[in-house]
C-alpha positions, 0 to 999 in steps of 0.5 A: 500500500502506498501513500497515493492510495490514501486520499485526503477528502476536500469535503469530509464525510460526516456520519453522526459525530464521526468525520472521515477526512481520509479514505484508503483504497486497496487494489480489488481482487477479481471477485470484487469486480463481479457485476461491474463493467470494467469499461464503465469503471475505466470511464469513471462512470458514477454508477460503477464507482458507486458499486466499486468504492464501498468494496475497496475502501477503508473506512468502508464507504456506504452507498449513501457516503458515495452518493453524497461525496463532493464531485472533486472527491469522487474524481480523486477516488475514481482516479486511484481506483482506475489506476488499480486496473492498469497494467504495471507498465501503463501505471508507470507511464501514467503515474511516474514516480519522479 
């Protein structure tokens, strides 16, 4: 797990008295992609991301959390999630370390 998998939210998620300011995403296993169209995920389709993000987030985001995300935060989370689907060579090209 790298720091790029930790997303600091522009607009924190509020759950009662709890406030979530950071979300960590992990690379999904193939089974966690069941029922999703990979092309929809790669296009950052909101419905596809809404299904995928609760499966790979810590703390676990609820459907309601995802539905109420600031669009900028959804874009940040989606970009990291899409990066997980890229082969290593494409990741190195898309996200150079230096």
